[in-house]
N, C-alpha and C positions, 0 to 999 in steps of 0.2 A: 587762463582758462583753456583746457585742452579741447580737441576737436569734438569729442563725444559730449562734453559738458556744454560747449557752445551750441551744439546741435539741439540738445534737450531744452536749452533756454529759449530757443526760437522755434519750438515745435508748432507745426500747423498741418492741416489736412490738405494735401495737394488737390483732392477732389473739390474742395471748397474755394480754390483759387481760380477755377475756370469761370469765365464770364462770357456770355454771348454778346458778340459785337453786332449790333443791329445794322451796321453799314455793310458788313461782309456776309453775315449769316453764319460765321464760324465762331467756335469757342476759342478763347485765348486764355493762356495761363499768365496771370498777373501776380507776381510774387511780391510780398511785403513782409520783411523780417523785422520791422521796427517795433512790433508789439503795440502799435497805436490803435486807436479806436476804429470801428468798422467804417465810418465815413472816411477817415483818413486813408484806410487801406484801399477803399474803392477809388478814391480820387487820386491817389499817388500815381505818378506816371509809370514808374517801374518798367521792367521789361515786358513787352507784349509778344507772346510767342505763338504763332499760328500752329495748329496741330499737325501740320505736314512736315515740320522740321525735326531735327534730331532731338532726343530726350533732354530735358532740363530737370535736374534733380534738386530737391531741397537740401539745405545744409543741416541734416539731422544726424551727422556723424557717420561712423562706419556702418555700412550695410553689408551683412555677411550672409552668403549662401554657399552651398557646397556642390560637389559632384554627386550626382545620384548614383545609387548602386544598381539601377535597373537598366543600365545600358545607355542612359542619356547623359549628356555632358551639361553640367550646370555652369553657365557663364556668370561669374560674380565680379562685381566692380565696387570700388569704394571711392568716394569723393572726399578729399581732405577737408578739414575744418576751416581752412583759410579761404575756401571758396575759389581755389585756383583752377578748378576744373580737371585737376590731375586724376587719372583713373588707373588703378593698379589691380592686377589679378589677385584675388584673395582666396586661398585655399582654406579648408576647415570644415567644420560641421555645418550641415544644412540647417538653416533656421526658417522654417515655414511660418509665414505671417498669419496672423489671425484673419479669419474670414471677414472680420469687421473693418479691415483695411487699416491705413495709418491712423495716427492719433488725431483727435479733433473733438470738439464739443458740439453737440447738436442742440438746437432749440426745439421747442415742443412741436413745431410745425414741420420738422424734418429738415429745415435749412440750418446750416452751420452758422453760429454766431460769428460776426466779424466780416460777413460778406453782404454787401448791399444788393438787394434783389433788383434785377433789371429785366424788363420784359421787351422782347423784340416784337415787331409786327408779326401777325400770324403766318404770313407766307414765308418770311425769312426764318422764323422759328421752325417751320416744317422742313424747309430746305436743309437747315443745320442738322435735323434729326433723321432725315430720310435714310442716310447711308449708315445709320447705326442699327437698322432694323434687325430683328431677331431672325435666325434661321434654324439651326439644328438643335440648339440648347443642349442641356446636360453637358456634353463635351464641347459642342460648338458654341456654347454660351460665350466663350471668350471671343469668338469671331463676331457675334452679333453686336458686341459693344466695341468692336475693334476700331471703327472709324473715329470714335470719341477719345478713347484712352490708350489702347494698345500702341497706336502709332507713335505716341509721345513718350511713354513711360516704362513699358514692361519688358523690354528686351532681356533684362537680367533675370526675369522670373522663369523664362522658358528653358526647358531641357530639350536637347536635340540628339538625334541618332543619325549617323551617316549610313544610308541604305544603298549607297553605290548606284547601280544602274536600275534598281528595282522601281524607282518612281520617276517623276517628272522634275527636271532641274528648274523648269520655269514654274512660277506660282500657278499660272493657268494659261491656256491658249485661247485667244479670243474666238477662234473659229472651231471650237471643239467642246464637247461636254467635259465636265469635271467629275472625277471619281475619287472620293475620300473615304478611306477605311477608318471607322471609329472602333477602337479596341478598348474594352474594359477588362482589366486583368484581375486575377484572384490573389494578387500579391497583398500581403498585410502590411500596411503602414499606418501610423497614427495611433493614438491612444484609443482603446476601446474596440479595436478591430480584431482582437484575438479569436473571437468566436466565428469568424467568417473565413472561408477558403481553406486551402491546405497549409498546414503549419510548415514554415520553412520554404514555401513555394517561391521560385524565382519569378513567378508570374506567367500564367498561361492565358491564351486568348479565350477568356470566359464569356464575354459579351461582345458580339461582333455585328457591326452594321455597315454595309456598303452604301454610302450616300452618293447617289448619282444625280448630278445637276445637268439639265438639258443644255444643249448647245446654244439655244436662244434664251436661256435663263427664265423661261416661263413656268417650268415645273421641275419637280424633283421626286425621286423614288428612294426610300430608305429600306434597303433589303437586309433583313436580319438573317444571319447564318448561324444555325444551331452549333453549339460547342461540341455536341456529341455526334455530329455528322461524320460518318466514316468516309474517308477520302484518301487520295494519294498526295503526299506532300512532296513537291518536286525538289530537285537539287537547288540550292541557293547559295549565294556568296555573302558572308558576314564580315564586316570590318572588325578587326581585333584592336585591343587597347594600344598596341604598339604601331598601329597604322597599317599593318599588313592585312591581306584578305585571305579568308579561309573558305574553301568550298565545302559546304556541308551536304553530304549525300542525302538524297531523298529517301522517304520511308513510305512504302505502300500500305494501304489498308489500316489506317490508324485514325484516331479522333482528330477533328479539325483543331481543337485547342492545343494540340501538341506542336502546331506550326510556330508557336512562340515559346521561348524558354528552354525547350528540350534540345539537347545536343548543341547548345550554343546558338540557337536560332534567334534572330532579332525580328523586328516588325517587318523588315523587308521580305523575310521568308513567308510571313503571313500574307503579305500582299501578293507574292508569287503564287501562293496556294489559292487565293481568291481568283486570280487570273486563270489558274488551271481549271477551277470549277465552273466559272461563269463565262470565260472567254473575253472578259473586260480588263483592260489595262488600268491599274490603280495608280493615280497620280501622287497622292500623299496619304499619310496616316496621322492620326491623333490618338494618344493613349492616356488613359487614366487608371487609377487603382481605387480601392474601396474608399479611402479617405476623401477623395475628390467629390464623391457623391454627397457626403455630409457637408463639405465646405461650400460647394456650389449651390445646393438647395438652401442653405442658410443665407448665403450672400444675396440670392434673388428674393429673399423674404418669405420663403415657403412655396411649395408647389401644391396646387389644388388637385385632389384625387377623389374618386367616388368608389364606394364599395357597395355591391349589390347585397352583401350579407356581412354580418360581423365576422371579424378575424381575430383569433388568438393563437398565435403560432409559437410554441415553446422553443423551436429551433432558432428562428430569426428574432424572436421576442416582439414581433409585431402584434399590437393589441389595439384594435380600432373597432368602433361600432359601425353598423351599416349606415350608409349615407355619405355626405360630403365632408372632407377634412382638408386642412392645409398643413402639410407635413414638411419637416426639415430635419437636418442633422441625423441622429440615430434612427428616427422613424422613417426618414426617406431611404436610408440605406437598407433597413429591414424590409421596406415595401418592395424595392427592386430586387432583393435577394431571396425573398421567400419563394419556395417552390411547392409547399405543402398546403397552401391556403386557397388556391384557385384552380378551377378546371379539373383536370385529371392528375393534379399534383406532380406534373412533370416539367421539363425544361421548356417545352413548346408553349405551355400556358404561362410560364414565367416571362417568356419573350413578349407575349401579348401585353402583360402588365407593364413591362418596361417600355413598350411602345406607347402605351397610354400616358405613362409618366413623362416621357420625352415630349409628346404632343402637348401636354399641359404646360411644360416648361416653355415651349415655343410660344404658346399663347400668352404666358406670363411675360415673356421677354418683349413681346410686341405691344404690351399694354402701355397706356400713357403713364401709369404710375412708375414704370421703369424708365421709359425713354426720356421723360422730362425731369428726372432726378439725377443731377450730377453726382451726388453722394452715392446713390445706389449703383450708378454706372461704374464709378471708380471701384467700389467694394467688389462688384461682380467681376470686373476685369482683373483685379488683383488676385482674387481667388481662382479665377479660371486659368490665368497664365501660370500661377504657382502649381496648379494641378496638372497642366499639360506636358506631355512629352511628344514632340513632333519630329518629322524628318527635316533635314537641313534645308530642303527646298522651300520650306515655309517657316524657318526657324528664327525669324526676327519679327519684332513688332511691326515693322514696315511691311514685310511680306504678308504677315497674317492679316493686317488691316486691309491690304489690297485684295486678298482673297475674300475677306468679310464683305467688302463693298460689292464684290461680284455676286456672292451667294445671297446677299440681302435683297436681290432683285426678285427672288422667287416669292410669289404670293403664298401665304400659309394654306389657303384652300386648295392649292395645287401640289401640296406635299403629301405623298401617299406612303404608308407603311405596309410592308408585305414581308412574309417569311418564305425562305427557300422551301419549295414543296418537297416533302420527305415521306418516307414510309418506315415502319418499324423494321429493324434489321432482321431479315429472314434467317440469317445464320445463327441467331441466338434463340434458345428455347424460351427464355424470359427476356424479351428485348429491353435493353438499357441504352442502346445506341440506335441511330437512324441512318438510312441511306437515301440517296437522291431518288425522286420520283420523276424519271425522265419525260414521260408524256406531258407532265405539267411544268416541270422545271425548264426544259429546253425552250418551249415557246416564251416563257417569262424572261429567260436570259436573252433570247433573240430580240424581244421587244426593247429591253434595256440597251442592248448593243446598237440597235437601230434608232435609239433615242426617241422611242415612241412613248408618249405620256400615258400613265395609268389613270389619269383624270381628264375630264373635259377642260380644255384651256381655251384661251382667246384665239381669235383668228390669226394672231401673229404666228403661232406654231403651225397652223394649217397652211399658212402662206409659205412658210419655210419648207414644209414637206412638199407642197405643190411645186416649188421652185426646183427641188431636188428631182422630183419625179418627171419634170419637164424634159430631162435628158433622155427619158425612156420613150418619149413620144416622137414620132416621125417615121420616115421610111426605113425599112430594114433590108440589109444586104442578104443575098442568097447564101445558104450555108456553104456552098462551094467556094464562095468569095471571101469567107471569113478566115483571116490569118492571125494566129495567136500563139504566143509562147507561154507555157504554163509552169509556174514555180510553186513549190509547196512550202508555205510558211505557217502551216497549221499543225494540228496534232494527229491527223490521220496518216499513218504510215503508208508511203507510196501513193499519196494523194494525187500528185501531179500525173503520174503514169496512169492511174485509174481514171482520172478525168479525161486525159487524152484518148484513151481506149473508148470511153463512153461517147465522147464528142465525135470520134471518127465512125464508130460502129452504129451508134443510135441517132446521131444528129446530122451526119454527113459533112462534118467539118474536117476535111482531109488535110487541111493546111495548119494543123495544130501540132505543136512540138513539146515534148517533155524536157524541161530544163532542170529537173531535179529540185534540190532544196534551195529555198531562198536564202539570202545572206543572214536573215534574222527572222525569228518568229514574229507574227503579227496577230492582232486580235480580230481584225475584220478583213474579209476578202476584198481586194481592189482590182479594178480593171483600168489600166492606163492606156490612153489612145490619143491619136492626133485628131485635129478638127476634121480632116478629110477621111477619117475612119469612123465617124459617128454612126453611119448606117451599119457598119460591122459591129460596133459596140452594142447598139440597140438589139441586134439580132442575137448576139451571144448572151446578153443580159436576159432576154426572153427565154432562151433555152435553159439557162442555169438558175433562173429565179433570183437574179441579182436585184437589190434595191437601187434606187436612184443615187443614194449616198455612196455606193460602191464605185460609181463611174467617175474617173478622174481625167478630164480632158486637158490635153497639153495646149501649147500656144503656137506651135509651128506644125505645118503639114508633114506627113510621112513621105518619104522618098523611096522609089523603087519597090522592093519586096519587104520593106520594114513591117514587122508584125506588132500587134498589140501585145501588152504584157498583163497576164492574169496571174495574180499572186493569191493563193488560197490562204485564208486565215483560220483562226481558232473556231470561227463560226461555220466552217466547212465540215459537214458531217459525213459526206460520201457523194460519189458521182451520181447525178440525177436527183439529189435531194435539194429542193429549193432553199436558198439561203435567206430569202426575205422573211422577216418575222411577222407574226400575226398582228392584226390591227387592234385587237382587244385582248384583255387578260383571259386565259382559259378558265372555264367554269370550275368552281370548287376551290379557287384560291381566295382566301380571306384577305380583305384589305381594310385598312383603317386610315382615316383622313385626319391630318394634323389640326384641322379647323373645327373638329367636332369632339365634344367631350363624351366619354363612355365610362360606364361603371364596370369595375373589375368583378368578374363572376367566379 
């Protein structure tokens, strides 16, 4: 019997081999290939594999995946039929698995035959499920189940892109916020997607959400960026197939969606464009195409949506009556793609509908029906990891699971959806594109850079803010005694010189020196000082409107005429303009909460 035949003779569903150990509160993978009855399978000692170890694959013959043609590298492995554990690289055509996951038979109550049901005490069962909690859904649905399945099984599903220095090499930093760019491309893949997007498209940044998770993990902001936003795409570096790097010149005054796919730009270029617009450093990206929407919505068992009026769209083929519906597959894709059925029939109204869809997916992911079903978790994780292309910084199941564990700390009620404030493009007689609305966009970006929640959260966040602001309280040195070197790491040309002139002429800080450009661009302005310069730091912070988070105190005292170091970041808008962000969202910016269901209008 060859490897493939032997694999088919011993088919089983890996999801149904996970058993909750009541002593540890962890799921364990217990394999039994004997084909015996369910009782025997449950009682057989077999290997017990805690979920934090390396993947263990079933002996179902060759598993074949391919390199993607969208810039991601498909890692493919095969385990031979003899069960030797040998793994070889397998080239060839990509074989996307069905959203229903690996093979297995389910009984009428949703549990797979051949597995004995075991119930753990409530507290232990809760412990085992807590770190699988849902977060961003839609694309982040893979993360929300990461602790349970991704960590063990799905390295081979993921596709990765090396974005060089554009992102964070670490999965996350414990003492910093996390910024993840979610990209939905208009690339056509999969059967039935011919009617969507541009034919032959290499994939543009069609749907874009910057998911900002606060430093203390109490809240998150999902910022939608319109694809038709006119912006400047900066220079970026893209890794080529041969391993070399190519610098792609920036392009001024073009649509945001051209930051991906055009001129050889990869997702790292889109991340750099987001940084250019918002002043926020993006840590990682996750990208999906049309087909992923169908697969993920099906794997989760459908997504509940509400319509304030009936919709029959001949373009997207969405045909739904008014009221509540549970949609998946083609209907789910049509729902998030339609732009002629809601509001003013434009992209901004479509963004609102997409936000409602994602919020509903989050609620579905955190429901007991998902978290307590190993079969559903497996199917969901399999579909999600097959759908995802990510940067190499999170390009393994282990790393993705680690990030999932961190993101799942955010309570759903503290996830806020908001869209970049824009105006119709005044340069167009009949506007089809939009431009930033600075009076509203700048304060919103400042709030996010300062890690200010858009929702009311627990005392934990307020305590963290209070601790940061404590550095601003205390005696302040006289302006004549403040000594500071100023570097420009921001976007304002000549910022260091302009700041020094303003400090000397307007504030009386005569001991300020222009040190020209900083070694590298930074997102946030920082002031580094020694403990015995704290009074000088407080004085300078008051003059410039620096937040407490900008103050970075050293560990050793300054000696002699040593100066503090002020490095201007992307949040610096000009000399004399306070850098501190507002305490609340500017009026007129529409927000949506992930914890509340809304009907599309």
